[in-house]
Every structure is written in structure tokens, then in C-alpha cells.
VOGU-3710 file (C-alpha; in Angstrom, 3 decimals, decimal comma):
1> xxxxxxxxxx> 87,282/127,539/218,651  85,481/127,608/215,316  82,154/129,397/215,239  79,142/127,129/215,450  76,901/127,139/212,371  73,880/129,371/212,675  70,719/127,503/213,639  67,891/127,631/211,139  64,647/128,958/212,567  61,662/126,627/212,163
11> xxxxxxxxxx> 59,125/127,476/209,491  56,219/129,513/210,885  52,652/128,234/210,889  50,576/129,667/208,067  48,156/131,300/210,550  51,037/133,299/212,055  52,203/134,851/208,761  50,999/137,946/206,943  50,263/135,809/203,883  48,083/133,551/206,021
21> xxxxxxxxxx> 46,069/136,508/207,307  45,608/137,780/203,744  44,539/134,274/202,721  41,905/134,246/205,464  40,687/137,652/204,288  40,428/136,476/200,658  38,452/133,409/201,690  36,159/135,617/203,778  35,600/137,904/200,779  34,980/134,845/198,605
31> xxxxxxxxxx> 32,228/133,667/200,915  30,763/137,161/201,332  30,368/137,518/197,566  29,157/133,928/197,355  26,353/134,760/199,784  25,483/138,158/198,293  25,966/137,913/194,525  25,737/134,181/193,778  23,198/132,994/196,322  20,819/131,845/193,598
41> xxxxxxxxxx> 23,257/129,220/192,377  23,307/130,208/188,683  26,761/129,541/187,259  27,118/132,950/185,613  26,736/134,800/188,945  30,019/133,335/190,173  32,306/135,880/188,479  33,276/137,874/191,594  33,480/134,843/193,916  35,583/133,017/191,312
51> xxxxxxxxxx> 38,064/135,908/191,146  38,569/135,963/194,922  38,718/132,172/195,038  41,417/132,018/192,367  43,455/134,666/194,199  43,137/132,757/197,496  44,177/129,444/195,950  47,194/130,956/194,207  48,254/132,615/197,464  47,889/129,254/199,197
61> xxxxxxxxxx> 50,239/127,689/196,650  52,707/130,519/197,327  52,543/129,781/201,072  53,400/126,152/200,450  56,330/127,122/198,229  57,548/129,426/200,998  57,608/126,445/203,343  54,998/127,635/205,830  53,549/124,919/208,035  50,177/123,749/206,756
71> xxxxxxxxxx> 47,932/121,856/209,215  46,982/118,367/208,148  43,232/117,788/207,664  43,639/114,449/209,418  42,420/111,056/208,252  38,720/112,093/208,071  39,686/115,173/206,078  41,811/113,232/203,610  39,009/110,690/203,151  36,489/113,442/202,501
81> xxxxxxxxxx> 38,717/115,303/200,059  39,974/112,201/198,264  36,864/110,052/198,063  34,056/112,594/198,216  35,661/115,447/196,321  37,234/113,098/193,802  34,076/111,137/193,010  31,705/114,072/192,681  34,208/116,246/190,814  35,000/113,554/188,252
91> xxxxxxxxxx> 31,356/112,515/187,940  30,242/116,093/187,281  33,113/116,723/184,866  32,129/113,730/182,716  28,384/114,161/182,993  26,812/112,803/179,791  24,355/115,634/179,215  23,720/119,272/179,917  26,992/121,139/179,639  25,917/124,154/181,663
101> xxxxxxxxxx> 24,262/122,062/184,353  27,579/120,235/184,778  29,334/123,597/185,012  26,917/124,647/187,750  27,547/121,451/189,714  31,304/121,811/189,234  31,031/125,233/190,857  29,143/123,749/193,797  31,658/120,930/194,268  34,666/123,265/193,978
111> xxxxxxxxxx> 33,059/125,569/196,549  32,478/122,637/198,904  36,088/121,418/198,612  37,599/124,844/199,264  35,278/125,651/202,163  35,901/122,206/203,646  39,666/122,770/203,519  39,204/126,217/205,074  37,162/124,590/207,836  39,905/122,079/208,639
121> xxxxxxxxxx> 42,363/124,970/209,085  39,891/126,925/211,231  39,389/123,901/213,463  43,142/123,471/213,898  43,386/126,513/216,219  41,779/127,226/219,550  38,884/129,066/217,901  38,716/131,909/220,412  40,000/134,538/217,953  38,318/133,119/214,863
131> xxxxxxxxxx> 36,690/135,480/212,367  33,954/132,937/211,634  31,520/134,137/214,359  31,971/137,723/213,177  31,435/136,680/209,553  28,334/134,654/210,462  26,875/137,533/212,475  27,600/140,100/209,746  26,045/138,079/206,909  23,116/136,949/209,049
141> xxxxxxxxxx> 22,334/140,531/210,085  22,732/141,725/206,480  20,226/139,112/205,336  17,837/140,056/208,152  18,107/143,797/207,486  17,601/143,374/203,741  14,641/141,105/204,387  13,115/143,690/206,714  13,724/146,533/204,261  12,057/144,604/201,446
151> xxxxxxxxxx> 9,050/143,778/203,614  8,587/147,384/204,704  9,138/149,067/201,340  7,881/146,347/198,972  11,124/146,359/196,967  10,974/143,646/194,315  14,613/143,202/193,280  17,619/142,659/195,496  20,467/145,153/195,298  22,855/142,219/195,315
161> xxxxxxxxxx> 21,257/140,220/192,500  21,232/142,219/189,259  21,006/138,971/187,280  17,313/138,927/188,171  16,955/141,498/185,430  18,081/138,885/182,917  15,948/136,077/184,255  12,845/138,174/184,736  12,445/137,263/188,386  10,436/139,769/190,375
171> xxxxxxxxxx> 9,941/138,239/193,814  9,161/140,308/196,853  10,766/139,791/200,241  13,658/137,634/199,054  16,555/138,694/201,291  19,985/137,794/199,996  18,910/134,440/198,625  15,927/135,047/196,376  13,983/132,299/198,126  12,319/132,514/201,515
181> xxxxxxxxxx> 13,272/128,979/202,588  16,940/129,646/201,834  16,902/132,936/203,718  15,165/131,315/206,692  17,673/128,449/206,703  20,630/130,832/206,548  19,225/132,870/209,426  18,662/129,676/211,436  22,102/128,166/210,941  24,000/131,419/211,484
191> xxxxxxxxxx> 21,932/132,097/214,593  22,454/128,635/216,054  26,127/128,683/215,065  26,558/131,785/217,242  24,476/130,322/220,076  26,320/126,992/220,065  29,675/128,796/219,858  28,703/130,805/222,945  27,524/127,673/224,800  30,871/125,970/224,121
201> xxxxxxxxxx> 32,987/129,009/225,029  34,166/130,106/228,451  31,924/133,188/228,177  28,440/131,864/227,542  26,627/135,189/227,727  27,454/138,054/225,444  26,857/139,752/222,140  27,315/136,534/220,146  24,505/134,761/221,993  22,014/137,620/221,719
211> xxxxxxxxxx> 22,864/138,199/218,044  22,240/134,519/217,387  18,903/134,601/219,204  17,860/137,678/217,203  18,668/135,936/213,897  16,687/132,868/214,964  13,666/135,022/215,805  13,878/136,794/212,429  13,854/133,398/210,679  10,260/132,937/211,885
221> xxxxxxxxxx> 9,166/136,061/209,984  10,250/134,642/206,611  7,058/132,654/206,102  9,083/129,458/205,737  8,002/126,085/207,080  11,637/125,240/207,779  11,974/127,786/210,601  10,173/125,691/213,221  11,875/122,294/212,633  15,253/124,044/212,366
231> xxxxxxxxxx> 14,606/125,790/215,672  13,452/122,551/217,298  16,649/120,763/216,301  18,848/123,787/217,120  17,430/124,366/220,597  17,851/120,675/221,441  21,456/120,680/220,242  22,346/123,913/222,035  20,821/122,481/225,226  22,981/119,382/224,762
241> xxxxxxxxxx> 26,104/121,507/224,226  25,296/123,642/227,272  24,793/120,658/229,568  27,982/119,081/228,271  29,909/122,221/229,109  28,352/122,951/232,509  27,607/119,554/234,056  31,068/118,113/233,786  31,439/114,457/234,732  27,738/114,280/235,665
251> xxxxxxxxxx> 27,323/110,997/233,832  23,660/110,354/234,639  22,525/113,725/233,335  24,888/113,388/230,433  23,622/109,931/229,531  20,009/111,094/229,751  20,775/113,985/227,370  22,403/111,670/224,847  19,486/109,212/224,999  17,014/112,079/224,558
261> xxxxxxxxxx> 18,821/113,309/221,441  19,115/109,800/219,998  15,390/109,244/220,569  14,571/112,593/218,946  16,825/111,814/215,978  15,408/108,324/215,435  11,832/109,533/215,762  12,411/112,373/213,317  14,230/110,090/210,872  11,381/107,573/210,940
271> xxxxxxxxxx> 8,832/110,321/210,431  10,693/111,837/207,492  11,386/108,483/205,847  7,783/107,426/206,329  6,610/110,675/204,812  9,049/110,567/201,904  7,856/107,068/200,979  4,233/108,160/201,296  3,318/105,076/203,342  2,109/104,490/206,865
281> xxxxxxxxxx> -0,284/106,229/209,216  2,126/109,079/209,957  1,520/110,607/206,532  -1,773/112,236/207,481  -0,369/113,500/210,767  2,783/114,945/209,262  0,857/116,511/206,409  -0,039/119,119/209,022  3,501/120,397/208,528  2,585/120,606/204,819
291> xxxxxxxxxx> 5,434/119,049/202,915  2,927/119,203/200,069  4,059/118,151/196,609  7,635/117,621/197,804  6,485/114,044/198,357  5,785/113,598/194,641  9,080/115,235/193,722  11,106/112,956/195,978  9,200/109,836/194,896  10,003/110,664/191,288
301> xxxxxxxxxx> 13,681/111,146/192,168  13,828/107,684/193,766  12,076/106,175/190,751  14,517/107,839/188,355  17,429/106,672/190,518  16,259/103,073/190,028  16,680/103,535/186,267  20,420/104,255/186,662  21,169/102,849/190,103  24,959/102,684/190,170
311> xxxxxxxxxx> 26,272/106,059/188,974  23,079/107,995/188,256  21,944/109,962/185,232  24,419/112,856/185,493  24,727/116,285/187,057  21,351/117,951/187,584  19,650/115,561/185,193  16,699/115,337/187,575  15,678/118,826/186,437  15,335/117,713/182,822
321> xxxxxxxxxx> 14,083/114,180/183,376  11,368/115,305/185,777  9,918/117,585/183,102  9,015/114,502/181,097  7,640/112,352/183,889  6,293/114,740/186,505  2,574/115,436/186,235  1,958/117,369/189,446  1,140/121,024/189,942  4,614/122,233/190,987
331> xxxxxxxxxx> 7,465/123,300/188,771  9,968/120,391/188,928  13,222/122,322/189,231  14,848/120,240/192,015  13,768/117,217/194,030  13,576/119,274/197,257  15,212/116,215/198,841  18,994/116,285/198,607  19,446/112,584/199,273  16,918/111,546/196,633
341> xxxxxxxxxx> 18,428/113,942/194,093  21,938/112,665/194,863  20,713/109,132/194,109  19,145/110,311/190,829  22,083/112,432/189,627  25,059/110,554/191,084  23,653/107,086/191,713  23,466/105,046/194,863  27,261/105,047/194,892  27,207/108,833/195,233
351> xxxxxxxxxx> 24,400/108,728/197,793  26,233/106,110/199,867  29,406/108,175/199,775  27,515/111,326/200,778  25,850/109,580/203,727  29,123/107,968/204,853  30,924/111,320/204,845  28,031/113,029/206,591  28,067/110,352/209,300  31,840/110,803/209,618
361> xxxxxxxxxx> 31,461/114,568/210,117  28,642/114,168/212,634  30,592/111,619/214,659  33,653/113,881/214,632  31,493/116,829/215,680  29,977/114,797/218,487  33,508/114,138/219,756  33,968/117,908/220,071  30,849/118,112/222,210  31,927/115,150/224,350
371> xxxxxxxxxx> 35,248/116,837/225,067  33,388/119,711/226,721  32,600/117,440/229,677  36,257/116,676/230,372  38,363/118,306/233,062  41,195/119,119/230,707  41,754/122,220/228,593  38,587/123,493/226,920  38,444/122,387/223,239  37,870/124,578/220,207
381> xxxxxxxxxx> 34,319/125,992/220,541  33,991/126,000/216,741  33,630/122,202/216,851  30,314/122,074/218,772  29,020/125,050/216,768  29,824/123,280/213,488  28,210/120,085/214,792  25,023/122,017/215,525  24,902/123,525/212,009  25,579/120,182/210,324
391> xxxxxxxxxx> 22,786/118,455/212,241  20,302/121,154/211,248  21,425/121,062/207,600  21,320/117,249/207,431  17,767/117,328/208,781  16,613/120,176/206,505  18,096/118,477/203,415  15,197/116,001/203,585  12,739/118,691/202,549  14,685/121,319/200,571
401> xxxxxxxxxx> 17,489/121,626/198,001  19,735/123,661/200,333  22,942/122,043/199,049  22,276/123,249/195,510  22,809/126,772/196,792  26,548/127,641/196,838  26,437/129,772/200,004  24,453/127,207/202,025  26,542/124,322/200,702  29,702/126,292/201,527
411> xxxxxxxxxx> 28,515/126,801/205,103  27,857/123,073/205,538  31,203/122,148/203,978  33,023/124,635/206,222  31,396/123,077/209,272  32,267/119,609/207,996  35,933/120,619/207,811  35,830/122,105/211,312  34,500/118,853/212,777  37,492/116,945/211,339
421> xxxxxxxxxx> 40,182/118,892/213,237  38,452/120,668/216,144  38,209/117,550/218,400  41,898/116,660/217,920  44,108/117,306/220,935  46,990/118,240/218,666  46,819/118,965/214,947  49,907/117,850/213,070  51,487/119,724/210,206  51,137/118,168/206,783
431> xxxxxxxxxx> 54,078/116,155/205,544  55,799/116,815/202,250  53,548/114,486/200,263  50,441/116,029/201,785  51,720/119,540/201,155  52,338/118,869/197,481  49,011/117,116/197,102  47,283/120,181/198,528  49,350/122,518/196,365  48,548/120,542/193,203
441> xxxxxxxxxx> 44,843/120,404/194,056  44,823/124,142/194,863  46,496/124,968/191,552  43,983/122,886/189,593  41,127/124,495/191,510  42,564/127,946/190,794  42,603/127,132/187,073  38,981/125,949/187,338  38,034/129,151/189,170  39,693/131,276/186,475
451> xxxxxxxxxx> 37,781/129,337/183,807  34,590/130,124/185,724  35,486/133,788/185,868  36,206/133,806/182,127  32,906/132,090/181,302  30,828/134,143/183,710  32,262/137,598/182,985  30,264/138,433/179,800  26,942/137,495/181,379  27,832/139,185/184,657
461> xxxxxxxxxx> 28,775/142,363/182,770  25,433/142,390/180,954  23,508/141,912/184,197  24,972/144,877/186,076  22,079/147,185/185,236  19,148/146,045/187,380  15,880/146,746/185,535  12,352/145,359/185,952  11,411/142,378/183,828  8,888/144,517/181,949
471> xxxxxxxxxx> 11,418/147,200/181,003  12,358/147,708/177,346  15,989/148,173/178,453  16,120/144,532/179,470  16,007/142,976/175,984  19,418/144,260/174,740  21,021/143,031/177,989  19,403/139,632/177,555  20,421/139,362/173,893  24,059/140,178/174,629
481> xxxxxxxxxx> 24,192/137,750/177,552  22,553/134,906/175,597  24,768/135,318/172,526  28,025/135,302/174,500  27,178/132,482/176,904  24,756/130,125/175,080  23,280/129,287/178,471  20,130/127,337/177,455  17,916/129,207/179,892  19,119/132,616/178,684
491> xxxxxxxxxx> 18,799/131,539/175,028  15,253/130,311/175,648  14,253/133,524/177,421  15,833/135,596/174,658  13,732/133,808/172,015  10,546/134,147/174,074  11,054/137,880/174,506  11,914/138,360/170,842  8,755/136,468/169,850  6,643/138,749/172,018
501> xxxxxxxxxx> 8,342/142,001/171,016  6,742/144,770/169,000  7,475/145,122/166,132  8,075/141,401/165,510  11,655/140,330/164,725  12,837/140,489/161,133  13,573/137,312/159,108  17,312/137,973/159,493  16,924/138,271/163,248  14,940/135,022/163,355
511> xxxxxxxxxx> 17,735/133,225/161,499  20,282/134,523/164,018  18,107/133,315/166,897  17,675/129,913/165,261  21,424/129,540/164,823  21,907/130,542/168,469  19,324/127,975/169,584  20,991/125,207/167,571  24,383/125,911/169,158  22,820/125,946/172,639
521> xxxxxxxxxx> 21,020/122,672/171,883  24,307/121,010/170,923  25,688/121,965/174,329  22,523/120,829/176,150  20,944/118,009/174,110  17,465/116,962/175,101  16,613/120,279/176,736  12,809/120,518/176,587  12,836/124,264/177,194  14,875/124,818/174,037
531> xxxxxxxxxx> 12,359/122,676/172,134  9,566/125,057/173,103  11,689/128,023/171,989  12,533/126,358/168,669  8,845/125,785/167,953  8,204/129,510/168,405  10,944/130,318/165,895  9,388/127,907/163,385  5,972/129,518/163,863  7,340/133,036/163,377
541> xxxxxxxxxx> 9,062/131,901/160,169  5,861/130,311/158,827  7,272/126,782/159,113  4,042/125,517/160,651  4,382/121,875/159,622  7,754/121,591/161,344  6,448/123,410/164,416  3,429/121,089/164,668  5,577/117,958/164,419  7,940/119,341/167,063
551> xxxxxxxxxx> 5,170/120,195/169,542  2,856/117,216/169,003  4,640/114,773/171,395  4,368/117,319/174,207  0,629/117,796/173,698  -0,537/114,257/172,910  0,874/112,660/176,064  -1,505/113,551/178,907  0,342/113,686/182,214  3,721/113,187/180,559
561> xxxxxxxxxx> 4,715/116,838/180,453  3,685/119,526/182,918  2,300/122,316/180,725  3,081/124,921/183,385  6,732/124,768/182,565  6,820/125,926/178,952  3,102/126,143/178,025  3,420/123,791/175,071  -0,359/123,450/174,714  -0,890/127,203/174,497
571> xxxxxxxxxx> 1,791/127,561/171,814  0,317/124,606/169,918  -3,227/125,995/170,076  -2,207/129,451/168,889  -0,223/127,897/166,063  -3,176/125,743/164,914  -5,543/128,719/165,079  -3,253/130,884/162,925  -2,695/128,014/160,517  -6,393/127,188/160,170
581> xxxxxxxxxx> -7,427/130,791/159,503  -4,654/131,137/156,910  -5,756/128,100/154,855  -9,521/128,234/155,466  -10,206/129,461/151,928  -7,854/127,069/150,079  -8,167/123,917/152,289  -11,364/124,150/154,341  -11,265/120,474/155,396  -7,785/120,725/156,834
591> xxxxxxxxxx> -8,632/124,077/158,450  -11,731/122,553/160,122  -9,720/119,617/161,477  -7,086/121,987/162,901  -9,701/124,275/164,448  -11,553/121,371/166,068  -8,286/120,016/167,503  -7,385/123,420/168,910  -10,907/123,874/170,340  -10,751/120,510/172,111
601> xxxxxxxxxx> -7,389/121,331/173,675  -8,398/124,856/174,682  -11,635/123,605/176,270  -9,606/121,141/178,302  -7,362/124,013/179,340  -10,435/125,871/180,578  -11,342/122,923/182,801  -7,835/122,234/184,067  -5,865/125,406/183,506  -2,154/124,687/183,782
611> xxxxxxxxxx> -0,617/127,543/181,871  1,631/129,553/184,165  -0,023/132,914/184,845  -3,559/131,729/184,170  -4,845/133,640/187,179  -4,041/136,867/185,343  -7,389/138,312/184,143  -5,829/139,529/180,884  -4,504/136,057/180,113  -7,932/134,572/180,797
621> xxxxxxxxxx> -9,596/137,199/178,627  -7,330/136,451/175,651  -7,868/132,726/176,126  -11,663/132,963/176,005  -11,533/135,421/173,114  -9,399/133,008/171,067  -11,714/130,126/172,004  -14,792/132,058/170,783  -13,024/132,910/167,519  -12,287/129,223/167,011
631> xxxxxxxxxx> -15,928/128,296/167,614  -17,067/130,865/165,047  -14,577/129,542/162,490  -15,789/125,971/163,079  -19,438/127,001/162,753  -18,696/128,862/159,510  -16,879/125,890/157,957  -19,524/123,404/159,114  -22,229/125,634/157,617  -20,504/125,115/154,249
641> xxxxxxxxxx> -20,832/121,328/154,820  -17,032/120,973/155,118  -15,681/117,542/156,095  -12,697/117,508/158,490  -9,471/116,454/156,764  -6,769/115,282/159,231  -4,103/114,929/156,541  -2,201/117,897/158,012  -1,032/115,578/160,793  0,852/113,293/158,414
//
């Protein structure tokens, strides 16, 4: 008889291969560096994460070419990747303004897509041998230990964030994230992820549970107002998960738990919406929790969204637009309300898509919790844990910009992916069309990650040496980083430090800085911070007429521009004082008019001091000294019977 043809062995699942294990390790390293070196969200800190991300995506493409079985993300996953990822990625790519702000948002969206896909693969298994609880515990403990070390020793700069040397940030007790609310949120969600994972597992008591409880307790030491509401939501959800797992088929208890959570959710939603709109009797009561000026920030975001309701103003345009319209006492960097900022930047179409996807993930996560009450095989415990994290994040997003931080956004996206596949009884392998769609998307994302690495490398290289903001070694680092990147914030800071250096910059150096500012302004048109820097360059070059015309709109519009941000009024006053003393002999009338204008503005500053750093005694001393010098100049000119001549304003 002829020999039978050899049977071909079926292709292995990607999780069972060595390449798949390496892929999981690369993604873990990507997130570790995302949380430790890029937690501030600046685009140029993404060099190391971008390198690991590109390597992981290229390895993923190799796995598909090898024919390994790739789990399908399911219908919810395909909807999220196709509609959500597609809309936000395209919208950020074609943002009308602010090149570097679009780059920053592209990094956030790419991170969310990759972490979401990783979550769908993690949810496709049984979850018992997942590395995610270990990763969450390790990063949560690292954040807690660093936070404790900084509190005990008073260390001002994080070991993991050398870029603070470029940006001049010296904040104490910052943990991994440079912001107490972010560190507290990360501690909360990692702690409750571990607790919920334990509640949904067969072994409910163990090291994971106690590690999670420890991280939650540490979150209360961060001085963040988010710790308590996060804990309130997390404890309720973990109680719900526990009862679902223990009281199987006890429908009355189960129904009561669901009704309790629905009531809590609706009550909290009403309270937050009432507070965000600033209407109703709950405002005074909830002000006890001190949302503070976040109300004004979110109101402005909704108002700006109404100006471009369909597709929004563009990536991160709230940051620039709010500078013009916000007149409160806080620095308007973000709306501190992710839903309001999504409406402003991406329109109500983007907000509606975000809310629809979030509802889809929460419903899918709830299905994982409901499966715990069944008599059949225990489902993937990652599903209830991810549901818990998503609920906390969705609630916290009302009062903080947590999804503009790549590590926190990545954690939410990972949990969103888990909720899509964890409740499925059987996860199918992707078909050929799905495999090639994923391979094509992964290849494009790898190219984007490599572009990020290429863009970020020069700035990252110049930020390796961590030095205090006051150090003289900082200026060469800042100059090299600004010249190679043209990041508007770095260019602005470079000009400010050059203007305040001793000896003052040479005329040739000023021309170089002006050329650098013009190139940065072409990449980020309408950037008000660059306008302030340009006015300083004009003043240093003696081009006082041009500087005055550039600064006048920022000074003559009371309430239009918050002077804390770039201290336009202080620059304008100093410029008028120098100008008036220089021409007092030749044009006394014009000098008197300038001096009287500067005196009026400086007196108003004394009454309502908005310049950032005004509490510094030295700053106050210089201010009053300059004001007295102006008064003496005015008295001297008036004694000569000089008539004010406002022709300098024409």
C-alpha cells in the first residue's frame, strides 16, 4: 500500500510560542518605560518606550507571517479599533494647528491602540498565569516606594524623569508621575486591580490582595482629593465582585447589589454633572470636596466646544484657546475634565464616540462579573479586575486629565481590551482578513513609533543629565534640545533663560534665537507663549516699537489673558520703563506718557498680583523698587512742566 501523506500539524497559538513570550516581555518593557520615563506625557520623553513598542510591533508582524494563531478581538474589539482608533488617529494627524501638540496626541492614541490590542489578547486566556497582576504590583510598589523616599528625604527631582532638568520643574514628592493626583490614581487603580483580581479568582486571600490593599492605603498619603472617591468606587465594585463570586445563584442578594450600584452610579453622575454645570443646590454641598477652579476650566471647555461642535478645534487646542479666554487664577493647561476636553478638541462626534466605546467596555466588563455567579467553569478573573479599573477611571475622568497621561491612558485601554474578550466562552482565532488587517496596522504603528523615536532621541539625549533648574549646566542642555527639536515650549524656555543670563546674549546669539523662534512659530502658529518670547527678543535687540505693538493686545484686554502664564504685563512694564528712561532727555513728553502707563499697570499689579512667583520676597522687592523709580521719573518730568505725548502708541 502506498504511504499516506504526512499530516500537517496545526499552527500553534501565539501565546504558546517563544516569539509570543518575547512579545509579551517587550510589551511589558514598553509599559514599564512608559510609566517610569514618559509619565509626564511630553512627546520627547517617549524615546525608550517608542523603541520597545516598535520592536514589539515588528515581532508581532513576524508572528503573523509565521502563521501563528492570533486571537480575534471580537466584534466589540473591532468596533473600538476601527471606529475609535480610526477617528481619533486621523483627526489628530490632520489637526489644523500645533504640530507638536498633534504629535503628543498621536503618541497617546497609538499607545491606547496597542495597549487595547494587548488587553484583548490577555483576556483571551484563562488569566490565572497572567503577568499583568505582577506588573501592576511591581509598578505600584515602585511608585509607592519612590513617593515615600521623596517624602522622607525631600528629593526634588525624580530619578526616572531627567527631562525635568530641561523644563525647570522642581516639584517635591512627585512619585513616578510628577503630579500627586496622577500618582494617587495609579496607586488606586493598581491596588483595586489586584483586589478585584483576587476577589474573582479561586484563591481570594493571598499576596495579591494584601499588596493591593497596601497600595490603596498609600494613595491616601499623596495629598490628592481623588484618593477618597476612587476608594469609594473601588470598594463598592470589589464588594460587588466578591458577592457575585461567593453568593452564586442567590438572585435576591445579587439583584440588591446591582440596584445598589446603579443607584450609586446615578447619584454620583447627577452630582458630577450638576457640579460641572455649576447649577443647582448640590454645588455648595459638593464644594466641600473642593473641585475648585476645575468648574471654570470645564465650563470654558464646553463653551469652546460649542464654537466648533462637530469635529472640534483640533488636538490639544484647548490648551492654547483657554489662554485667551480663561480669566481665573489657575494655569489653564488642560480642562481637568476629559469629556469636556474631548468635546473641545475632537468635537461632539469624538465625545459621542468616546462615550459609546466606554459604555461598550463597561457592559462587556459587567458580563465578566455576571459570569462569576454561574455554576459553570470560572471565567477569566482579569475581566472583573479590568471592569473595576475602568469604572474608577471613567469616574475620575470627570475631575482630572488622567487620559492625557500615556501610562494612565495605557492602563485604561488595556482594561478596555480585556473586557472585550474575557467574558467570551470561547475566543476564536482571527481569520485571514483579520490577520492581515492587524499586520498592516501593526506595521504602520511600528513606522509611527520609529518616527517618534527619531524625533525624540535628540531631546532625550540632551536631558540625560539631571540638574537643578538653577544650575548653570542646564542652559547648554536646553539650547541643544531646543535647536534640534523646535518644540515650542523648549524654544520659549531657551529664550527666557538666554534673556536672563549674565552676561546678556550677543547680537549674533539674539539673531539665532529669533530665527529659531520663527521656525517654531511656523510649526505652532498662534502659540501665545512664543509671542511672549519673541517680545523679549525684540526688547533685547532694542526694537522697542515692535515689542510694544506685539505685547499691547495682551495687556489692554482685561480678563482676556491670564497674566500668570507668561507675565505679559511685567514684560510690558519693564520695556516701557527702559524705553522712557532712554528717551527722557530727547522726548520728555513721550517718556512721561510711557512712564505713566507703566505706573498705572504696575499699581494694578500691586492690587491684584498675578505674576507667577509674586509671593517670592525678592520678586516683590524688585517690583516695588521699579515702581518707586517710575514715580520719581514722573515727578521729575512733571516738575519740568512736561505734557504727556501718547504718539508712541501709534
